[in-house]
C-alpha positions, -999 to 999 in steps of 0.1 A, spaced: 0 0 0 14 33 -10 14 64 13 -14 81 -6 -37 51 -2 -26 49 35 -38 85 39 -71 77 23 -75 49 49 -68 75 77 -94 99 63 -113 101 96 -80 111 113 -75 139 88 -111 152 93 -107 152 131 -74 170 128 -89 197 107 -118 201 131 -94 204 161 -72 230 143 -103 251 135 -116 248 171 -83 258 186 -80 288 163 -116 299 170 -111 296 208 -79 316 206 -96 342 185 -125 344 211 -99 351 239 -81 376 217 -48 358 215 -20 373 194 -17 363 158 18 350 163 6 326 190 -22 313 168 2 306 140 28 290 163 2 267 179 -12 258 145 23 249 132 31 229 163 -1 209 161 4 203 124 40 191 128 30 167 156 2 153 136 24 148 105 51 131 125 25 108 140 13 98 106 48 91 92 59 72 123 28 50 122 33 44 84 69 35 88 61 11 117 35 -7 96 53 -4 63 62 -40 59 26 -51 67 11 -24 44 34 -32 15 23 -68 15 -14 -57 9 
């Protein structure tokens, strides 16, 4: 299974991630946080999520490639 197909299998994770990012940004906007803080938090959450996807894919690569 290639990485693109793996992401399609994790579609619910992607949808939940997008919802979480939007919710965090909206809450930060409601409490009048600085724009730099919003950007930084968004980038940190995104990097953590991307690293989680890659680590999970690499751990399961042998199993996924046999499919």
